[in-house]
N, C-alpha and C positions, 0 to 999 in steps of 0.2 A: 520264386523263392531263392534267396541267396544260397549258393552251394555251401558256403562256410557255415551257415546257420545249422546245417545238418550234421556237421562234423562234431566229434566229441570236444568238450571244452579242454583247453590246454591245461597242462599240469599246474600252472600257477593260479588257476581258478578253483582248484580243489578246496573244499570247505571241511575243516576239522570239526567233527561233532563232539561237543562237550555238554553232557546233560547231568551234571552233578547236583548236589544239594541246593546250591544257590539258584540254578536254573529252575529246578522244580518249585522252590519256594516262591520265586517271582511269578512263575506261571500260575500257581495256586492263588497268590495274592491278587493278581489281576482278575481272576475269575470271581473271587469272593467279593470284590468291590465293583464288579461288572464294568471294568475299565477295558479300553482297547489300547493296543500298542501298534505303532507303525511297523515295529519289528516283525510282528506276525502278519498284519494285514497286507503289507507290501512285500512279504516274503524276503526280508533282508538276509543276505548271506552271513551276516555277522551276529545273528541272534544268539547263537550258542556261546560265542566268545563274550559278548557283551553281558548277557544274562548271567553267565558264570562269574563275571566280575561285578555283578550287582549294579548294572547300569541298563537303563531302558528309556525309550522315547515314548511318552504318553501321546495317544491320539485322541483328542477331544472332539465333541460335536458329532458323535456317532461313528459308524463304520460304512456309511453309504455316501459316496461322493456325487455331487451334481454334475461333474465333468467326466469325460471318458478319454483321458490321455492315452495314447497308443503304446506307452511304455510301462504303465502303472498297473499293478495287480489289485489295487483296492476296488471293492465293489462299487458299481455306479447305478444310479437310479434317482428316485425322489425320496429324500430322507424324511423320516417321521419322528426322529429322536431329537429332543432338545431338553436336556436335563440341567436345570439350574443348580442342582446340588453337586454336579460333576466336579467343579473346581475344588470343593472341600474333600471329595473322595480322592482326587489326584494328590492333594496335599497330604492326606493321611497315608497314602501308599508311599509317597516319597519319603515321609518321615520314618515309616517302618523300615524302608530299605536303607535308611541312613545315607541318603545321597548327598554328595557335595556339589554336584552340578546336575540340574534337572532340565531335560529337553521336552518341550511341549509343542506338538504339531496338531494338525487337524485335516480332515477332508475339506474340500471346497464346499461351502454352503451358500451358493448363489441364491438359494431360496429365502435367506434371511436378509433383512434390511441392512444390517451392518456386517453381513458375511460371517458372523460369529465373533467379531472383534471384542465384544463385551465379555464373552465367556473366556477368551484368551486373557483379558486384563484381570478378571476375577481369579483366574487360576494362578497368575503370577502373584497376586496379592495374598491368596490363600497359602501358597507355598512359603512366601516370605514371613507370614505371620507365625507359621509353625516352625520354620527353619530360617532364622535371620541370616545365617552364615552360608546358606546354600545359594549358589548362583543359578540363575534361571535363563534359559535360552528358549526363544520361541521361533518356530519355523512356520511362517504364515503363508496363506495363499495371497493372491494379488488383490482380493476384495473388489475385483472388477475396476480397479483404479480409484476407488472411493477414498478420498483423502481424509474424510472424517473418521472412517473406520480405522485407518492406519494411525491416526492421532490417538484414538482410544487405546490402542495397544502401546504406543510409544509413551503415553502418559503414565502407564503402569511401570515404566522404566525397567524392562528386562535387561539382563546383563549382555545379551547378544540378540540382535534382530537378524533372523535368517530368512532369506527368500531366494529360491532357486531359479536361475534362468534355464537350467536343465540341458540346453544344447546351444549350438551356434545359431546365429540369426537366420541364415538361409533355410534351416530345417525346422525352425521353431513352430511354424503353423502346421506342419505335418506331424510333428511329435506331440505337441501340447494341444489340449482342447480349450478354446476360448482365451487362454492366456496369450499375451503378446510380448515379444522380446523387449521392445522399447518401453512398454508399460512396466515390465519388471524392473528395468534399469531406472525408470522414473520413480518407482516405489522405493528402491534403495537410496536414491538421491534425496527423496523427501524425508526418509527416515533420518538421514544425516542432518538435514536442515532442522528437523524438529528436535532432535537430541544429539548434538554433535559428539558427545562423549560416549555414546553407546556404539560399540563395534558392530559393523554389519558383515554379513556373510552370505555367500552364494555357492552354488554347486553346478558342475558340468559333468554329464555322463558321456562317455566315448563309445563309439562303435555303431552309430546309427547312420553313418554316411558322411560325416564331416571330414574336411581336409585339414591338414596340419596348420596352414596359415590361418584358417578360420578359428581354430582353437586359440591361437595367439591373439587374434583380433578380439575374441570374446573376453580374454583376460584384460586387454587394453580397455575394452568398453566398461568392464567392471571397475577397473582402477580409475577411469574417468569420472565415475560417480563416487569415488572414495571408498569402495568396498574394501574391507580389511582382511577378511579370511576367505580362502577358496578351498573347496574340496573337489577332487577329480577322481572319478571311478569308471569302471567298465560296465556298460549296459549289459544285462543278462536278460534274455527273453523269458518272461514269466509263464507264457503259454503260447500255443501255436497261433492264437488270435492276435497276439501283440506283434509289434515291430520285430523284424528279423535282425539278428546280429550281423552287421556288415563286415565287422573287423574285430579281432581280438588284439588289443595293444599289449606289448610285452612290458614286463616290469621296468626294464631300463628306459623305455619310452615315458613311462609315468615318472620315473626319477628325473628325466630331462625336463618334463613339464613342470615339475616342482621347482627346479632351478630357474626356469623361465619366469615362473610366477614370483619367486622371491626377488629376482632381478627387477621386476616391475613394481615392487614396493608393498606387496601383501605382507601383513604381519605374520601370517601363518598359511602354509599351503600343505594340505594333506592329500597326497596323490598316490594311488595304487589300484591294482585291479579290483580289489574287494572294498575299496573305500566307499562309504556312503555319507550322506550329509551330516549325520550325527556321530560318525565314527571318531573315537578319541576326542569327543567334544570338550571334555574337561581340560585336556591339554591345550585345546585351541583357545579357550577363554583366558587361560593363563598367558599364553603368548600374546594375545591381542592387548590385554591390559598392561603387560610389561612393555609392549611396543608404544603404548600411549603414555608411558611415564609413571606408572604406579599400579600396584596390585595389592589387594588386601593379603595380609600374612596368612589368613585362615584358609584361603582357597588353595 
């Protein structure tokens, strides 16, 4: 076990707990509609800040993942849940929350023929029907490389298509279960081919053994497939059974990586110790659309 993993987290990793009225209201709403959020299931460090600001990332297709990635806190096993009414319940919750930007993700559902793509698409449409001015971002699994599944999602025309590479190429097989680094890049490239005007987004977590030049190479790989938005954050070990933290990066190193990303042409780079894929997602969609030459006044 890495010696560093046993040491206390550095000061810049400290999380401020904010559990006011908004936090409690969102928590109760999720329970009443039997909805899941990745904020809770993945033990996101920003849940208190985001929920206090009335933003949340919905997790559809249940809370049991068919994969067992070594960094992720979501439960793994054989899912039994497939609720065709879930898209409407998500849309109802988003409307009650008054969201301007809605993020929808899911567990991996390799047990389903389309990987859950049709439920993603229906969720996008349900939100749009209730909230025409709300932008919708989807954070999708790789669908095992199934191009038809990706097309189902892209045909629903989300405002942002997000798929995470998670780590550098050398470590990908050790960190991720079933997912392949090159397959993830191919998905992002296909998404651009299918819908060139939809911004694409990906994320890298640091602290699992990568080297600095590998991080820069991962940026280059993402830009080579025309990925628009990049988020970079510190990996935090969710339990002793998960990967150890090999290194804690300092805030100034995250700031340097943001500069490196912007130099490479990303429209937006969110980089910091507690940054996660959906952190400040509303600001990211504005940056991406502005970069592409136009943004609706309502967003």
